[in-house]
N, C-alpha and C positions, 0 to 999 in steps of 0.2 A: 401717632402716638409720640408724646414728646418725652425728653429725658428731663432731668431735674433743672438744667439750665435751659430749658425751653427749646434745644434743638433737636430736630427730627431724628428718631433713632433709625439707623439703617438696618437693612436686612442682616448684614453681616454681625453687627452688633446684637441684635436678636438671636442669631444663631448661636453665637460664643455663649450668650447668657443662657439661653433653654437647653443648649446641647454640650455641656461643658466635658464631656468624655470624649467628643471628637476634637482632635488636635490636627495641627498643621503637619505633625509627624507619622500620623496614623491616616489611612485611607478612610473617608467617609463611608465607603461602600467596599468591604474587603471582598476578595474572591472566595468561592466555597473551599471548604477545607478538602473536600474530595479531589480537588485539582492539584494537590500538592504532589501526588505521585505520577500525575500525568505529563508526559513528555511527547513532543513530536518535533524532533530535531531536524527533521529536513527542513521545515521551515521555523526554524528557531534562531538563537543569537547570531548564527553565521550569516543566515540571509538578511537578518536586520540591519547587520553590519554593511552587507552588500548594497542594501537600499540607501544607507547614509552615503556610502561611496558614490554611488549612481547620482544621488542628489546634488553631490559636489562636483558632477560633471566627468567622473571616470567612467570608462566603457569596461563592463565586466563580462568575461567569458563564463557562462552559465553552464557547468555540466552537473547540475544538483537535483534535477527534477525530470522524472520521465514524461515530458510534455511534447508529444511529436510536432505539433503545429507552428511553434516558433521557429523550428528547424526546417521548415517547408514541406514536411509529410502531412499531406491532408487525405481526409476520406475522399473516396470517388465522387464524382458529381452526380451519378444516379441515386445516391443514398441522400445528398442534400435535396436533389430535386423532389425525392418522394416526401420529405418532411415539410419543405415549402408548399406542396400541393395539399398537405393536411393541414396547415395552418389554421385555415378557416374554419374548419370543425372541431378544433381543439381547444376551445374556449370554456367549456364546462369541465367537472370533474369527470374523471374516468372510474372504471370499477377501483376499488382501493388496491386490488392486486396489479392492476396495469391494464391497458386495453387488451383486448382479445387477440386480434392479429399478431401483436408481439409475442403475447405468452404462447401462442401457438407456434410461432417461429422458433422460439427457444426449447420447446418440447421436442420439435422436429430435429432441432440441432443435438439435442442429447441423445436422440435416438441414433443418428450419424456417429456419435462418440462410443456407441455400444452399451448405453444406459438404457435399461428396459424400463417400462412402466411410467414414465413421466408424461403426464397429461398437462394441458394448459392450466388445469386446476391446481397444479402442484408448482406452479411458476409464479414469484413475487418479482415485479420490477421495482427498481428503487432509484432515487436520485444519486447514481453512482454506486459502486460496491461499498464505499465508506459507509453511507447510510445504513445499507443492509448489514454489514458487519456490527455496527452498533445494535441495531434492532435485534440480531440473533442472541447477542450478549445480554441484553436487557430481559429478554423473555427467559432466560436460562438461568441466570446467577442470584443466588441469595448472598447477603454480606459473608465474605471468608471462603466462598466457594473457589475452587481452583480451576484454571484452564493451562493445558500443557501448550506451549508456545515455542517455535522454533528460536533458536538463537545461532547467528543473527536473524532477525525478523524484520518484516514491514512493521514499522513501530506503531502504526495505528493499532494493531491488534493488542498490543500490550497496553497501550494508553486506554483503549476502549474497555479491557478488561479491569482496569483499575477504575474507571469511570462509573462502570457498572456495579462497583462493589466487591468484585473478586480479587483473586490474586493470580497474576501470571507466573507460572513456573517455567523456565527456560529449558529446553532440553538442547543438548549440544549436537550440532550439525559440524562435521569434521571434515575440515580442509583436506586432510590427507586420504580422504575418501571422496574426493570431489565434491565435498560440501554435502552429501548425504547424511542424513540424521543417524546418530549413534543409537540405535534401537535399544541397545542394553540399557542405556541411559535414560531413554523415555521410560522403559518398563520401571526403573528404580525410583522414578518420582511419582507414581502413582499413590495416592492416599485416598482414605474414605471420603475426602473433600473435592476429590478430582471429578468434574463434571464433563469435560470435551477435550478433544485433541484438534489442534490447529495443523493443517499440512499447507504449506505455501509452496506449490509445484506447479510449473517452473519458478524458481525461488528468485525472489527480491530480497535481499541485494547481491546475492553470488551469480545468478545465472545457473544455477545448477538444474538439471532435469533428472528427477529420481530415478533409479532404475526399478524394474517390475518388482524385482525380490525385496528391495528396501520397502517400497510401497505395501507389499503384502504384509511383511512384518508390522510395519507400522499399524495397518488396518487390524492386525489380528491382537495387537495389545488394546486397541479401541474394543474388539469384539469380546475378549475375555473379561475385560472391566467394564463393559457396558458403557462406554463413552460415545457421546455424541461426535461425530466426526465434522469439522467445518472446514471444508476444502477450497482454498482461494487458488483458482486455476485461471486468472484473469490473462495469463500469459499462453495459454495451451496452445496457441497457434504460431507461436514465436520461438521457432526451433532452428539449429544450425546443425550442419555437418552430420545429417542423418539421425539425429536424436530422435527418440519418440517419446512423446507425453501419453501416459496412462491415467485415463479419468478414475479417481478414487473410487467413485460410485459404480463403475465399470467392474474394477477389480474385486469389489465386495458388496455384491448386490443384495446380500443376506444381512447388512446392518444399516442403520439410518445415517444418511450422509447428507448434509447441505453443501451443494457445490454452488459457488459463487463465480460470476465472471461478468463482462461488461464490453462497452464500446470504446474505451478510452485508448487501448494500446494497439490491438490487430486492427482495428477500424479507424483509428486516428481521429477519434471524437471525444477527447478528454473533456472539453468544455460543455459537451451536451449533458453530462452527468447522467449517464444510462446505463444501468446496471441490472442484473439479474440474480435471483436465488432460485434454483431447483431443488424439491425436496425429493430425495431418491431413496430407494430401500423401503423396508416394511415401515407403515405409518403407525401401527397400533403402539409400539414401545414408546412413541413421540406424541401421540393423540392430545394430551394435555398441554404438552409444550406448544404444540402447534396452535392450539387455540389462544394462547397467550401471543404467539408471534401474530397471529391474524389480528388481535386486539391492537396491537401496536401498528400494523398496517393500516387498519381503520383510522387511528387516531391521528394519523398525517394526512388523511383525506386520500391523497392518491400521488403518484410520482408526477414529475412534470411530463405533460401530456405530449407537446409538440415533440420531445425529444424522443419518446418511446416509438415514434413512427420510424426512426432511423433503424430500430431493431430488424423488422422483417425485410425491410430493403437491404440490409447489410448481411443477413445470415443466409436468406433466400435467394439473394441476387448474383450468385456466383463470384462474389469479390475474392479475390485470392491474394494473401501477402506473399505466397512463397517466392514469386519473383524477387521481392526484396532481399530475401534469406540466401538463396541461391549463389553460388560463386558468381561475382560480377555484379550482384545486385547490392544497391545501397547500403543497407543494415550490414549485410555479411563483410562488405568491405570496411566499413566503419569499425566493426568489431575487431577485424584482423588488424588494421592498421594501428588501432589504440592499444591493443594488446602487444603488438611488437615494441612499440614506442615505449610503453611502461615496463615492459621486462627489461628493455635496452638500460634502464636507469640503475646505476649501481645500488645494490642492496634493496631492489625491488623485485618481487615475484608476484605471479598472479596465475590463477586457474582461468582456463579459456572458456567463458560460460557458452553451455551448449543452448541456452534458452535465454528469453527476455531481453533486457536492453542496457545492462549494466555490467562493469568490471568492479571487482571488489580485491584491488591488489594490497599485497602485504608488504609493510615496510619492515625489512630485517632489523630485529631490536639490537643486531650487534654494530650494524651499519648506521641506524638512525634511532637514536635513543629518546622516544617519544613518550611522555609521561602524561601528556594532556593533549589528547588528539583534537579536541576542540579548538583549543588555542592555537594549535598547529594550522588548522584550516582557516582560522581568522588571519593569523599571521601570513599565510599564502595569499590569502585574499587581499590584504593590505599593501604586500610586496609586489604580487604579481598580478592581480585582479583577474585570478582565476577562482571560482566558486565550485568546491567540492563538499561532499558530507562525509564527516568522521565517523568510523566504524562503531563508536560506541554509541552514537545516535540509533543504531540499529540493535540494541541491547546486546551487543557482544562485549564480553567481560573485559578484553584486552584492548591496549590503546595503539595496535599496530596495524590497523587497516582504515582504508578510506573506500568510498564509492564514486566510481566514474560513470557518469551517463555518456554513451556512445551514439546519440542521437544527431550531434553536429556534423556537418561535412568533413570529410578527411582533412582539408586545410585547416579548420578550425581546430580539430582535435589535436592536429600536429603541433599548432602554436600554443596550445593549452598545455599539452603534455611537456612540451619543450620548456616551457616556463615553469612546469612544476620540477622537471629535473635538475633546472638551475637553482630553484629554491632549495630543493633536497641537499644540493651539492655544498652548500654553506650553513644550512639551518643547524642551530644547536638548541636545546632547551636545558 
């Protein structure tokens, strides 16, 4: 095609002529409006700035993500050997719920936790717990439905509720109660649109392990208001100082509970993206819901098949994380040293976590007047090359907390927290 002056018309000229509403100031393909309220700050602006600094040649101490492998915490060889052996037979789709040996192993695992009645048919495997979280909510929520989510929370829960058309309603976890939920506040938030109660125990980001009394009270709220319980229990084996984790489904066998766990933390296989969901308690009240959930499981064909073979090898193989958690164990020593160093900083106090892999220190507002905690974490990153996550990224309403991952060796933690102390000593907003 030629223009009036007999010069060929370029693609760009034709595009501007035919689609005048698209300008250089507006994206040709905008993002979906439902993403407007979805945040995942653990991998948000602070991490993007860290990548830029790394690209410029700076070495960053990364204490922002619970990823064991980069810190030399690997799964036992026996688990990897089982997966390697099974690779040749993993080339086709599996059952949409996952391979039978893995689902059988998960059912046995829940039996050892004191959860009765879980069979392999009640187990769904997923590409990590993250995929299963989204599926549980997709099958549950209509536009405007509400889900009770802890604050602070693992932010995927809040983001996934929004993505599925629902509204996350945050209930308070009280620092003065060792970050246990304020059950009266939970009760006050229930409305006729409330569909589910999310329980993250042991908790990310606080490291709290809920008392049995608190858990019973939370589950009683769900019982009286007929809420589906979504129990995120991926840290159930990572416990310190004699702490005891009570599985929600074992405490309340009379109500429907969807229990989620996986291989990422206890078994140090985050990259395998291998998780599970167990349907616990009575099935009749949620029979229609489960039909919808199974539809979604079928639509994704199946979870990654090779990674599923790690599950029976890990759960039935006698692999024990307790040596890492006992006095003298690596994770225990790292937790203790990081906690000691953080609480030695002027104006910083911190609950000593009873579980999981995180510290959630508080910056006393009288000593550290922080109005924008994300900005503070970017400033820390730029000045000291230490990568942490800000507390509001976990849907905490105040700007006075940060999350510190203590997976790094003691020497690295000592260096990083020393830099944090130096930074806070002169930082002003």
